[in-house]
N, C-alpha and C positions, 0 to 999 in steps of 0.2 A: 200720323201714325197712331193707331189705337193700341193700348196695352190692356190686357185682361189679367188681373192679379187676384190672388186668393187672400182673404183676410187671415192673418196669422201664419202665413207661409213665406219662406224665403224664396227669392228668385234672382237669377243672374241675367242681366240684359247685356247684350253685346252690340256696340255701334261701330260701324266700319266707315271710315272717311276716305276720300280720294286725295288726301293731302297728309303730309307728315305732321302728326299732332303730338308726337312723343315729348316735346318740351312745353306743351300748352297745359294750362290748368282749367279744369271744368267744374261746373256745379250742376247737380241734378236736383230738381225741385218738384214736389207734388203739392198742389194747392187745391182748395175747394173749387175755385173757378178762375178763369183768366182774369188777371188784374187784382186778384186777392193779395193782400199784403202779408198775410200769415202763411208760412210754410208748414205744411203738415209733415213732410219728409224733406230733409236736405242732406245731400251727400256731396263731398268735395274730394279732391285728389288725396287729401290727408285722411279722409274717412269715408270709405264706401266706393270710391272710384279708383280703378287701377288701369294701368297701361301694361299689357303683357310684354315681357322682356323680348320676345321673339318678333314683335310687331311695332311698326311706327304709325300705323293707321287705325288700330283698334283701341277701343276703351271698353271697360267692363264696369257696370254699375251693379253692385251687390246689395239687393234689397233684403234687409234683415227681417225675420219674422217678428221680432220684438218691436220693430218700428211700425208695423202695420197691424198689430193685434187690436188696437183700440179704434181703428178706422171703421166708420159706419159704411154699410153697403151703399153703393151709388156711383155717380159719375164725378170725376175729378179732372183737373187739368195738370199736365206735366210739361216740363221743358228741360232740355239739356243745353247749357250755354257755356261758351268759353268765357272765362272771367275777364279777359281783356277786350271783349266786344260788348256793344250796347244792346245786342239783340240775340235771341236764342238761335242755336244751330239746328235743333230738332225740337218739335213740339207735337202735342197731340192730346187726346183724351185718354183717361185711365179709368177703367171700370173695376171697382172692387166688389167682390161677392164672396160668399162662403164656399162656393163651388165654381170657381173661375174656369173658363176654357183655357187650354194650353196655348 
C-alpha cells in the first residue's frame, strides 16, 4: 500500500482490520528504506496511534506536521506492526513531496 504525504503537513491514516484489535498495541514506523535501523517517524498507542471508542477493528495514525517538516522529498518505507508479533501487519512505500497527491 503506497502513501503519498506532503512535507510539513499533518495527515490522519485509518486502518481497518477484520479482527478485534482493541486490546492490541501497535507501532507505525517510517524508515528511509526497508531494513534501515533508524526510524524517521515512530508512533505508538501512547503517542500518535488511537483506537476509536466506537470501533474494535479500526486504528488511526495521526501524522503530525512537525514530525515530517525536515523530511527530504523522496521514497521511504513504512510499516504498521503489532508489538506482540515479529512481522508487520501492513507495509508499503511512502512518497514525500511538497505537493503530495491526496
